[in-house]
C-alpha positions in Angstrom: -29.8 -32.2 -23.2 -31.0 -29.4 -20.9 -29.1 -30.6 -17.9 -25.8 -32.4 -17.2 -26.0 -36.1 -16.6 -24.8 -35.6 -13.0 -27.9 -33.4 -12.4 -30.3 -35.6 -14.2 -29.6 -38.8 -12.3 -30.2 -39.8 -8.7 -32.6 -37.0 -7.8 -35.4 -38.6 -5.9 -37.7 -36.5 -3.8 -36.2 -36.3 -0.3 -39.0 -37.3 2.1 -39.0 -38.5 5.7 -40.5 -41.9 6.3 -43.5 -40.3 7.9 -44.2 -38.2 4.8 -43.9 -41.3 2.6 -46.4 -43.0 4.9 -48.7 -40.0 4.6 -48.5 -40.2 0.8 -49.3 -43.9 0.9 -52.4 -43.1 3.1 -53.5 -40.5 0.6 -53.0 -42.9 -2.3 -55.1 -45.5 -0.4 -57.9 -43.0 0.2 -57.9 -42.0 -3.4 -58.1 -45.7 -4.5 -60.9 -46.4 -2.0 -62.9 -43.3 -3.2 -62.4 -44.3 -6.9 -64.0 -47.7 -6.3 -66.6 -46.7 -3.8 -68.0 -43.6 -5.5 -67.8 -44.6 -9.2 -69.6 -47.1 -11.3 -67.4 -50.2 -11.9 -66.8 -51.3 -15.5 -67.3 -55.1 -15.5 -68.4 -55.2 -11.9 -67.9 -59.0 -11.7 -64.2 -58.4 -11.9 -64.2 -57.0 -8.3 -66.2 -59.9 -6.9 -64.7 -63.1 -8.3 -61.6 -64.3 -10.1 -63.6 -65.6 -13.0 -64.8 -62.1 -13.8 -61.2 -60.9 -14.3 -60.9 -61.6 -18.0 -60.4 -59.1 -20.7 -62.4 -61.4 -23.0 -65.5 -60.2 -21.2 -64.9 -56.6 -22.3 -65.6 -54.9 -25.6 -62.9 -53.4 -27.7 -60.8 -51.3 -27.1 -61.1 -52.1 -23.4 -60.2 -55.8 -24.0 -56.7 -54.6 -25.1 -56.0 -53.1 -21.6 -54.9 -56.4 -20.2 -52.1 -55.6 -17.8 -53.8 -54.9 -14.5 -56.7 -57.4 -14.9 -54.2 -60.2 -15.8 -51.9 -59.2 -12.9 -54.8 -59.3 -10.4 -56.0 -62.6 -11.7 -52.5 -64.1 -11.3 -52.1 -62.7 -7.8 -55.5 -64.1 -6.8 -54.9 -67.5 -8.2 -51.2 -68.0 -7.2 -50.1 -65.7 -4.4 -53.1 -64.5 -2.5 -55.3 -67.5 -2.9 -58.8 -66.9 -1.5 -58.4 -63.1 -1.5 -61.2 -61.0 -2.9 -60.2 -59.3 -6.2 -61.6 -56.1 -4.9 -58.9 -56.0 -2.2 -56.2 -56.8 -4.6 -57.4 -54.1 -7.1 -57.5 -51.6 -4.2 -53.9 -52.4 -3.1 -52.6 -52.2 -6.7 -54.5 -49.0 -7.3 -52.9 -47.5 -4.2 -49.4 -48.6 -5.2 -49.9 -47.1 -8.7 -51.0 -43.7 -7.2 -48.1 -43.8 -4.8 -45.7 -44.6 -7.7 -47.1 -41.6 -9.6 -46.4 -39.4 -6.6 -42.8 -40.6 -6.3 -42.2 -40.1 -10.0 -43.6 -36.6 -10.0 -41.5 -35.7 -7.0 -38.4 -37.2 -8.7 -39.0 -35.3 -11.9 -39.7 -32.0 -10.0 -36.5 -32.5 -8.0 -34.6 -32.5 -11.2 -36.5 -29.6 -12.8 -36.8 -27.2 -9.9 -34.2 -25.6 -7.6 -36.8 -24.3 -5.1 -37.7 -27.1 -2.7 -41.2 -25.8 -2.1 -42.0 -26.2 -5.8 -40.9 -29.8 -5.6 -43.2 -30.5 -2.7 -46.2 -28.6 -4.3 -45.7 -30.7 -7.4 -45.6 -34.0 -5.6 -48.4 -33.4 -3.0 -50.5 -31.4 -5.5 -50.9 -34.6 -7.5 -53.4 -36.1 -5.1 -56.1 -33.3 -5.2 -55.8 -33.1 -9.0 -56.2 -36.8 -9.4 -59.2 -36.7 -7.0 -60.7 -34.1 -9.3 -60.3 -36.3 -12.4 -61.2 -39.7 -10.9 -63.6 -38.9 -8.1 -65.1 -35.4 -8.2 -66.1 -35.5 -11.9 -69.6 -36.9 -12.3 -69.7 -37.0 -16.1 -69.2 -40.6 -17.0 -68.1 -41.5 -13.4 -66.6 -44.9 -14.1 -63.9 -46.9 -12.4 -61.5 -48.7 -14.7 -58.8 -51.0 -13.5 -56.1 -49.5 -15.8 -56.5 -45.8 -15.0 -54.1 -45.3 -12.1 -51.6 -47.6 -13.7 -51.7 -45.4 -16.8 -50.9 -42.3 -14.6 -48.0 -44.1 -13.0 -46.6 -45.4 -16.3 -46.7 -42.0 -17.9 -45.1 -40.2 -14.9 -42.3 -42.7 -14.8 -42.0 -42.6 -18.5 -41.3 -38.8 -18.3 -38.7 -39.4 -15.6 -36.9 -42.0 -17.7 -37.0 -39.9 -20.8 -35.6 -36.9 -18.9 -32.8 -39.1 -17.5 -32.3 -40.9 -20.8 -32.4 -44.3 -19.2 -33.4 -46.1 -22.4 -33.4 -49.7 -21.3 -35.8 -49.0 -18.5 -37.8 -46.6 -20.6 -38.4 -49.2 -23.4 -39.3 -51.9 -20.9 -41.8 -49.5 -19.2 -43.1 -48.4 -22.6 -43.8 -51.9 -23.7 -45.4 -52.9 -20.4 -47.5 -49.7 -20.3 -48.8 -50.3 -23.8 -50.5 -53.5 -22.5 -52.2 -51.3 -20.0 -53.4 -48.3 -22.1 -52.6 -47.0 -25.5 -51.7 -43.5 -24.3 -48.0 -44.6 -24.1 -47.8 -43.3 -27.7 -47.8 -39.8 -26.3 -44.5 -40.5 -24.5 -43.0 -40.6 -28.0 -44.3 -37.1 -28.6 -42.7 -36.1 -25.3 -39.4 -37.3 -26.6 -39.9 -35.6 -29.9 -40.7 -32.2 -28.4 -38.0 -32.2 -25.7 -35.3 -33.7 -27.9 -35.8 -31.7 -31.1 -33.3 -29.0 -30.2 -30.9 -31.0 -28.1 -30.7 -34.5 -29.7 -29.0 -35.5 -33.0 -31.8 -35.7 -35.5 -30.9 -39.2 -36.7 -30.9 -40.6 -33.2 -34.2 -38.9 -32.4 -35.9 -40.2 -35.5 -34.5 -43.7 -34.7 -35.9 -43.6 -31.2 -39.3 -42.4 -32.4 -39.5 -45.0 -35.1 -38.5 -47.8 -32.7 -41.2 -46.7 -30.2 -43.8 -46.5 -33.0 -42.9 -49.9 -34.2 -43.1 -51.4 -30.7 -46.4 -49.7 -30.0 -47.9 -50.9 -33.3 -46.6 -54.4 -32.8 -48.2 -54.7 -29.4 -51.5 -53.3 -30.5 -51.5 -55.6 -33.6 -50.9 -58.6 -31.4 -53.6 -57.6 -28.9 -56.0 -57.0 -31.8 -55.3 -60.5 -33.2 -56.0 -62.0 -29.8 -59.3 -60.2 -29.2 -60.5 -59.6 -32.8 -63.8 -61.5 -32.0 -64.8 -59.1 -29.3 -67.8 -56.7 -29.8 -67.1 -53.1 -30.5 -64.3 -51.5 -32.5 -60.6 -50.7 -31.7 -61.3 -47.1 -32.6 -64.6 -45.5 -31.4 -65.0 -42.0 -32.9 -66.1 -39.4 -30.4 -65.5 -36.1 -32.3 -69.2 -35.4 -32.8 -70.1 -35.8 -29.1 -67.1 -33.6 -28.2 -68.1 -31.0 -30.8 -71.6 -30.9 -29.4 -70.5 -30.7 -25.8 -68.3 -27.7 -26.6 -71.4 -25.9 -27.6 -73.3 -26.8 -24.4 -72.6 -24.2 -21.6 -73.4 -26.8 -19.0 -70.6 -29.1 -20.1 -68.0 -26.4 -19.6 -68.2 -27.0 -15.8 -66.3 -30.2 -16.4 -63.8 -28.5 -18.8 -63.1 -25.8 -16.3 -62.8 -28.3 -13.5 -60.1 -30.2 -15.3 -56.6 -29.9 -13.7 -58.2 -27.7 -11.1 -58.4 -25.0 -13.8 -54.6 -24.8 -14.1 -54.7 -25.6 -17.8 -56.4 -22.2 -18.4 -53.2 -20.3 -17.5 -50.7 -22.3 -19.6 -51.2 -20.5 -22.9 -50.4 -17.2 -21.1 -47.4 -18.3 -19.0 -45.8 -20.9 -21.3 -42.9 -18.6 -22.4 -42.0 -18.1 -18.7 -41.7 -21.8 -17.9 -38.2 -22.9 -17.0 -36.4 -25.1 -17.6 -36.7 -25.5 -21.3 -37.4 -29.2 -21.1 -40.6 -28.6 -19.1 -41.6 -25.8 -21.5 -41.2 -28.1 -24.4 -43.0 -31.1 -22.9 -46.1 -29.0 -22.5 -46.7 -29.4 -26.2 -47.7 -33.0 -25.5 -51.0 -31.6 -24.0 -52.5 -30.1 -27.2 -51.4 -33.2 -29.2 -53.1 -35.4 -26.5 -56.2 -33.2 -26.6 -56.3 -33.5 -30.4 -56.1 -37.3 -30.2 -58.8 -37.5 -27.5 -61.1 -35.2 -29.5 -61.5 -38.1 -31.9 -60.9 -41.1 -29.6 -62.1 -40.1 -26.2 -64.9 -38.1 -24.5 -63.4 -34.8 -23.4 -65.9 -34.3 -20.6 -64.9 -37.6 -19.1 -62.1 -36.2 -17.0 -60.5 -39.5 -16.2 -59.1 -39.6 -19.8 -56.8 -36.7 -18.9 -55.0 -38.3 -16.0 -51.7 -38.9 -17.7 -51.3 -35.1 -18.2 -51.8 -34.2 -14.6 -48.0 -34.1 -13.7 -47.2 -32.0 -16.8 -49.9 -29.5 -16.3 -49.3 -29.2 -12.6 -45.5 -28.6 -12.9 -45.7 -26.4 -16.0 -48.4 -24.1 -14.6 -46.5 -23.8 -11.3 -43.3 -22.9 -13.1 -45.1 -20.4 -15.3 -46.9 -18.7 -12.4 -43.9 -18.6 -10.2 -40.9 -18.0 -12.6 -37.4 -17.9 -11.2 -36.2 -14.3 -10.7 -32.9 -13.4 -12.3 
């Protein structure tokens, strides 16, 4: 590994209660803006419990069952009579807050300079606002988006700390939310290639692949009668948009433009773990070139903590 176990564990972002409350307020504002300013996929899900059913969605959206099922359970058993909209808002807020805490925890382990830790954590909110509110190309609200950001951020934390039991539990749970958990396996592969025994690394990657495929197969068997396809090719739309100068306003807006500096500063990024995990970004981009719409900025949310911390480390390298 790149850091001793003593340094890897128990490094939460040290924040005063007032700062945590401020982060929770920002998370709530982000959640409110996402719902209020975007078009809602399956709008009935926000208005009544009966509308919260993945069977009403086309594939692959029907496979993203975690948050809709959780909201339905809460509305029917714990918060009886509550409007699903309010429950979705609360959960969305908590997921954004969880992503903030995870990013701060990881930054605390990676950076010695405290200001970089705080910029990493607090910088998460404006970048998420860019991807989920400011972007007007396909401005949709989906129940699983903020949960996916939180899952990916905490997945990176657990990978860094090598807390395998918690990681596999989160990996399995997150796969019921969005299929992008598979890119956490690439994060393990890239960061562990030089430091982990190859047999152990291959075993972990194979176990995660088997778990991911098993969950996706099971979900496919449950919702195989849904309209649409599990895989919807988008490469032609992406190729055409790359040739359209007007579409580049969305590409340049992504990550607040920070992604543009990464190719030039990657070699300056320290520590090595962060420099290695950046390779997840081009693999993610390649996957989304075929399976997602690049100009729909919400699809890039999981990468926000990586791009934010890596660009910061590259632009402000530690002086020796």
